[in-house]
VMD Tcl script that draws the C-alpha trace (Angstrom):
set ca {
  {66.04 46.45 60.78}
  {67.63 44.58 63.68}
  {70.69 45.66 65.67}
  {72.81 43.51 63.36}
  {71.48 45.29 60.30}
  {69.65 42.25 58.94}
  {66.35 43.05 57.22}
  {63.62 40.95 55.61}
  {62.10 41.88 52.28}
  {61.44 41.40 48.60}
  {64.35 41.16 46.16}
  {63.55 41.91 42.52}
  {65.59 41.97 39.30}
  {64.22 43.22 35.98}
  {66.16 41.99 32.96}
  {65.89 43.10 29.32}
  {65.77 39.97 27.14}
  {67.75 39.97 23.91}
  {70.12 42.64 25.23}
  {73.42 40.97 24.30}
  {72.40 40.12 20.74}
  {70.88 43.58 20.31}
  {74.08 45.39 21.34}
  {76.47 43.13 19.45}
  {74.50 43.09 16.21}
  {73.58 46.76 15.88}
  {75.06 50.26 15.83}
  {76.35 50.75 19.36}
  {75.50 54.44 19.76}
  {71.83 54.05 18.83}
  {71.56 50.70 20.60}
  {72.91 52.09 23.87}
  {70.54 55.06 23.68}
  {67.58 52.72 23.22}
  {68.62 50.56 26.19}
  {69.06 53.63 28.40}
  {65.60 54.89 27.41}
  {64.00 51.53 28.23}
  {65.90 51.30 31.52}
  {64.56 54.71 32.53}
  {61.04 53.48 31.72}
  {61.53 50.38 33.88}
  {62.93 52.29 36.85}
  {60.24 54.94 36.49}
  {57.64 52.22 36.99}
  {59.33 50.24 39.77}
  {60.71 53.02 41.94}
  {60.34 54.44 44.52}
  {57.79 51.75 45.45}
  {60.80 49.47 45.18}
  {64.15 50.88 46.26}
  {66.73 50.88 43.47}
  {70.10 49.30 44.29}
  {72.10 49.25 41.05}
  {72.22 48.47 37.35}
  {73.90 45.22 36.38}
  {74.35 45.50 32.62}
  {70.82 45.12 31.23}
  {69.36 44.25 34.62}
  {68.07 46.51 37.42}
  {68.27 45.23 40.99}
  {65.72 46.59 43.48}
  {64.31 45.64 46.88}
  {61.58 46.51 49.36}
  {61.06 45.77 53.06}
  {58.34 43.17 53.67}
  {55.92 45.67 55.18}
  {55.84 47.76 52.01}
  {53.26 45.35 50.54}
  {50.40 43.91 52.54}
  {50.45 40.93 50.14}
  {52.79 39.75 47.36}
  {49.74 40.20 45.09}
  {50.56 43.92 44.98}
  {54.20 43.24 44.11}
  {52.99 41.14 41.17}
  {50.73 44.00 40.15}
  {53.70 46.37 40.20}
  {55.71 44.07 37.91}
  {52.78 43.78 35.49}
  {52.37 47.56 35.41}
  {56.09 47.91 34.70}
  {55.82 45.42 31.83}
  {52.91 47.38 30.33}
  {54.97 50.58 30.46}
  {57.89 48.75 28.81}
  {55.69 47.41 26.00}
  {54.12 50.83 25.47}
  {57.56 52.43 25.23}
  {58.73 49.81 22.72}
  {55.62 50.52 20.61}
  {56.17 54.29 20.80}
  {59.80 53.98 19.74}
  {58.97 51.71 16.80}
  {56.13 53.96 15.67}
  {57.97 57.25 15.98}
  {61.45 56.45 14.68}
  {62.41 57.37 11.14}
  {65.90 55.94 11.49}
  {66.66 52.91 9.32}
  {69.73 51.69 11.21}
  {69.84 48.08 12.42}
  {69.43 49.10 16.07}
  {66.22 51.08 15.51}
  {64.86 48.35 13.22}
  {65.54 45.72 15.91}
  {63.76 47.38 18.84}
  {60.96 44.82 18.61}
  {63.37 41.97 19.41}
  {63.73 43.23 22.99}
  {61.54 41.99 25.82}
  {61.44 42.10 29.60}
  {61.48 39.48 32.34}
  {61.60 39.59 36.13}
  {62.78 37.36 38.94}
  {61.63 37.91 42.52}
  {62.55 36.29 45.81}
  {61.94 37.02 49.47}
  {64.46 36.67 52.26}
  {67.04 38.34 54.44}
  {69.60 40.89 53.38}
  {72.09 43.37 54.77}
  {72.37 46.86 53.33}
  {75.99 47.95 53.12}
  {78.05 50.78 51.67}
  {80.68 49.78 49.12}
  {82.95 52.43 47.58}
  {80.41 55.13 48.39}
  {77.43 53.26 46.92}
  {74.68 51.17 48.49}
  {74.58 47.42 47.93}
  {72.84 44.39 49.41}
  {74.47 41.20 50.66}
  {73.38 37.80 51.92}
  {72.48 34.29 50.71}
  {69.04 35.37 49.50}
  {70.63 38.16 47.44}
  {72.79 35.50 45.80}
  {69.67 33.36 45.26}
  {67.69 36.02 43.39}
  {70.65 36.61 41.07}
  {70.93 32.87 40.42}
  {67.23 32.82 39.47}
  {68.13 34.85 36.37}
  {69.90 31.75 35.06}
  {66.87 29.54 34.57}
  {65.07 27.25 32.13}
  {61.77 29.14 32.06}
  {61.93 29.99 28.36}
  {62.83 26.42 27.43}
  {60.02 24.91 29.51}
  {57.27 27.48 28.79}
  {58.25 29.24 25.56}
  {57.81 32.64 27.30}
  {60.22 35.49 26.73}
  {58.25 37.91 28.91}
  {57.64 36.47 32.36}
  {58.05 36.86 36.10}
  {59.62 33.91 37.88}
  {58.62 34.35 41.53}
  {59.86 32.05 44.28}
  {57.42 30.41 46.68}
  {59.21 32.23 49.49}
  {58.20 35.48 47.80}
  {54.62 34.35 47.13}
  {54.19 33.42 50.80}
  {51.21 31.14 50.25}
  {49.46 33.31 47.64}
  {46.98 31.03 45.81}
  {47.93 30.09 42.22}
  {46.53 32.49 39.64}
  {45.25 31.80 36.13}
  {48.08 32.28 33.64}
  {50.80 30.98 35.98}
  {52.70 27.71 36.20}
  {54.68 25.87 38.86}
  {58.40 25.90 38.13}
  {61.56 24.91 39.99}
  {65.27 25.50 39.48}
  {68.17 23.70 41.17}
  {71.49 25.37 41.90}
  {74.69 24.08 43.41}
  {75.00 25.19 47.05}
  {71.46 26.64 47.04}
  {69.48 23.48 46.30}
  {66.05 23.63 44.65}
  {64.07 26.86 44.55}
  {60.37 26.36 43.84}
  {58.14 29.08 42.47}
  {55.67 30.13 39.84}
  {56.00 31.65 36.40}
  {53.63 34.45 35.36}
  {53.02 35.33 31.72}
  {53.64 39.08 31.42}
  {52.16 39.41 27.93}
  {48.91 37.83 29.09}
  {48.91 40.17 32.09}
  {49.40 43.19 29.80}
  {46.46 42.11 27.65}
  {44.31 41.77 30.77}
  {45.29 45.22 32.02}
  {44.50 46.72 28.62}
  {41.01 45.23 28.62}
  {38.79 47.36 26.36}
  {36.31 47.77 29.19}
  {36.41 51.39 30.32}
  {34.36 52.82 33.15}
  {35.59 56.26 34.14}
  {33.74 59.08 35.89}
  {34.57 62.45 34.37}
  {34.44 65.62 36.46}
  {31.15 66.77 34.90}
  {29.54 63.39 35.67}
  {30.41 63.33 39.37}
  {27.99 63.92 42.21}
  {30.94 64.45 44.53}
  {34.70 64.99 44.17}
  {37.70 65.45 46.42}
  {41.40 65.91 45.68}
  {44.46 64.82 47.65}
  {47.68 66.68 46.78}
  {50.60 64.49 47.84}
  {54.31 65.21 48.00}
  {55.26 61.70 46.86}
  {55.54 60.38 43.27}
  {52.46 59.08 41.47}
  {53.81 55.50 41.63}
  {53.73 55.69 45.43}
  {50.25 57.21 45.44}
  {48.98 54.35 43.27}
  {50.61 51.78 45.56}
  {48.90 53.34 48.58}
  {45.39 53.39 47.13}
  {45.49 50.17 45.11}
  {46.56 48.12 48.14}
  {43.37 47.99 50.20}
  {45.11 47.17 53.48}
  {47.03 50.47 53.47}
  {44.01 52.73 54.10}
  {43.48 51.88 57.81}
  {47.09 52.89 58.46}
  {46.46 56.54 57.58}
  {42.70 57.12 57.27}
  {40.84 58.01 60.46}
  {37.58 56.87 58.84}
  {38.73 53.41 57.75}
  {38.75 50.69 60.43}
  {39.42 47.74 58.15}
  {39.74 47.17 54.41}
  {40.76 44.20 52.30}
  {40.55 42.89 48.73}
  {39.04 39.59 47.57}
  {40.65 38.34 44.31}
  {38.63 37.61 41.16}
  {38.22 34.21 39.49}
  {41.76 34.47 38.08}
  {43.07 34.85 41.62}
  {44.08 38.49 41.10}
  {43.11 41.95 42.25}
  {41.63 43.75 39.26}
  {38.42 43.69 37.24}
  {35.71 41.73 39.09}
  {37.67 41.49 42.34}
  {35.96 42.87 45.46}
  {36.96 45.40 48.09}
  {35.41 45.17 51.56}
  {35.49 48.27 53.78}
  {34.56 48.79 57.44}
  {34.18 52.43 58.39}
  {32.90 51.78 61.90}
  {29.31 53.00 61.76}
  {28.89 51.79 58.17}
  {30.39 49.15 55.90}
  {30.42 48.39 52.19}
  {31.32 45.89 49.49}
  {32.64 47.08 46.11}
  {33.28 45.31 42.81}
  {36.04 46.54 40.51}
  {34.60 47.67 37.17}
  {37.78 49.03 35.62}
  {41.44 48.66 36.64}
  {44.09 50.62 34.73}
  {47.26 50.76 36.85}
  {48.94 53.03 37.65}
  {46.38 55.59 36.46}
  {42.88 54.87 37.77}
  {40.36 52.33 38.95}
  {36.57 52.41 39.17}
  {34.47 50.50 41.72}
  {30.77 49.90 42.19}
  {29.96 50.23 45.89}
  {26.94 49.03 47.88}
  {26.57 49.38 51.62}
  {26.28 46.27 53.79}
  {25.72 48.30 56.97}
  {24.14 51.74 56.66}
  {24.41 54.96 58.63}
  {23.59 58.64 58.17}
  {26.84 59.21 56.29}
  {26.95 56.02 54.22}
  {26.69 56.60 50.46}
  {23.82 55.21 48.36}
  {24.84 52.61 45.72}
  {27.34 54.36 43.49}
  {30.27 54.13 41.12}
  {33.57 55.62 42.29}
  {36.68 56.46 40.26}
  {40.08 57.09 41.82}
  {42.50 58.85 39.47}
  {46.26 59.21 40.11}
  {48.25 61.81 38.16}
  {51.76 63.31 38.40}
  {51.59 66.88 39.62}
  {53.45 69.58 37.73}
  {56.50 70.54 39.74}
  {56.63 67.23 41.61}
  {54.43 65.04 43.75}
  {51.07 63.65 42.71}
  {47.36 64.40 42.71}
  {44.76 61.81 43.65}
  {41.20 62.65 42.57}
  {38.23 60.74 43.97}
  {34.84 61.02 42.21}
  {31.51 59.48 43.05}
  {28.39 59.14 40.87}
  {25.13 57.82 42.30}
  {23.32 54.92 40.67}
  {19.97 56.51 41.48}
  {20.25 60.23 40.89}
  {16.70 60.95 42.03}
  {15.83 63.87 44.27}
  {16.13 61.96 47.58}
  {19.65 60.64 46.93}
  {20.83 63.95 45.48}
  {19.55 65.84 48.51}
  {21.36 63.37 50.78}
  {24.59 63.88 48.86}
  {24.19 67.64 48.98}
  {23.78 67.46 52.76}
  {26.29 64.75 53.66}
  {29.05 65.07 51.08}
  {30.59 68.35 52.34}
  {30.94 66.80 55.82}
  {32.38 63.53 54.47}
  {34.70 65.41 52.14}
  {35.98 67.63 54.97}
  {36.61 64.59 57.15}
  {38.49 62.76 54.41}
  {40.66 65.75 53.54}
  {41.68 66.13 57.20}
  {43.70 62.96 56.66}
  {45.88 64.51 53.93}
  {48.70 65.33 56.36}
  {48.59 61.81 57.82}
  {48.52 60.34 54.31}
  {51.58 62.32 53.24}
  {53.46 61.35 56.39}
  {52.62 57.67 56.04}
  {53.51 57.62 52.33}
  {56.91 59.15 53.02}
  {57.62 56.84 55.95}
  {56.43 53.70 54.16}
  {58.14 54.20 50.80}
  {60.95 56.71 51.25}
  {62.17 56.97 54.85}
  {62.80 53.22 55.25}
  {65.27 53.19 52.37}
  {66.95 56.36 53.67}
  {67.27 54.84 57.15}
  {68.77 51.62 55.79}
  {71.30 53.55 53.71}
  {72.24 55.70 56.72}
  {72.73 52.57 58.87}
  {74.85 51.01 56.12}
  {76.96 54.18 55.95}
  {77.62 54.03 59.72}
  {78.46 50.31 59.59}
  {80.96 50.84 56.77}
  {83.06 53.32 58.78}
}
mol new
graphics top color blue
foreach p $ca { graphics top sphere $p radius 0.5 }
foreach p [lrange $ca 0 end-1] q [lrange $ca 1 end] { graphics top cylinder $p $q radius 0.2 }
display resetview
């Protein structure tokens, strides 16, 4: 944040579609309880990776500094994961309710959409609460009033401005779209089909290494929520910022232009390097890669599958479990793993303190610092 308190970042609003008709046409007490439940699900998926600002009726306004995502690709992934959680919660509520009131019978009429923009904002304190101000904040709110449904027929979508996408190549299942507003002019962007994204994320393909199948395992216990842990490990570019053994790491999108199944992850560990293909991608829970080395060393792994599992930890925080299973489990490779893995594991676990510190600074401290600066400025 500059001396004037102006910051640059992503501005995101999630909005429950069908909210007004749902509340006005159903029993208010049950309807309000359903909306509150769904809002908790949405915020549980988006935060604290995004910083929550406030509820605006059926909409939740959040933001994140630019550096929180190495690419807007990972912001899109967060929105898709949130939509999956929303759909799952809708399904659970419909399946488990025995109430026959109009509200409970109408749960399936609700849907979720997002708008996202990138620009400047000022964090300020208003009547003891935190708020954001600036022309780009106005712009993202105007984006909610759009013609996306009329032009595409979608009720579940993310309308993302080109400023937010920052040159990200068009992805399969997205369309160019523009809206014009008085005083703001034309805002160009792309529309992403959230239902299609949910289907892709729920692909039946499942490749998961169980504990009794692993040739090696290590566990990171983190004092940040599971959503933050997933954001750290699913965004390839984050690893070099906290891992002493990772010099460079980046993702190459798949044919659909997305990070997920069939995308690649390239890693440079200094004395060895590797290329991995994503076999399974189930955010925000786990992913599985198939890794082959492109430059070998004494401590480079043989060709293998690797699963990274993220789970909430009882009492708070999260647990990240990494498992590796060799392709060739013959005597030579198993002896190498038995010799090398304890050393590699020890080296990786030494980074736990750095990982915790980076996670807190990247996803929690920035928001706290901005709120503190806003508090001082409001005096």
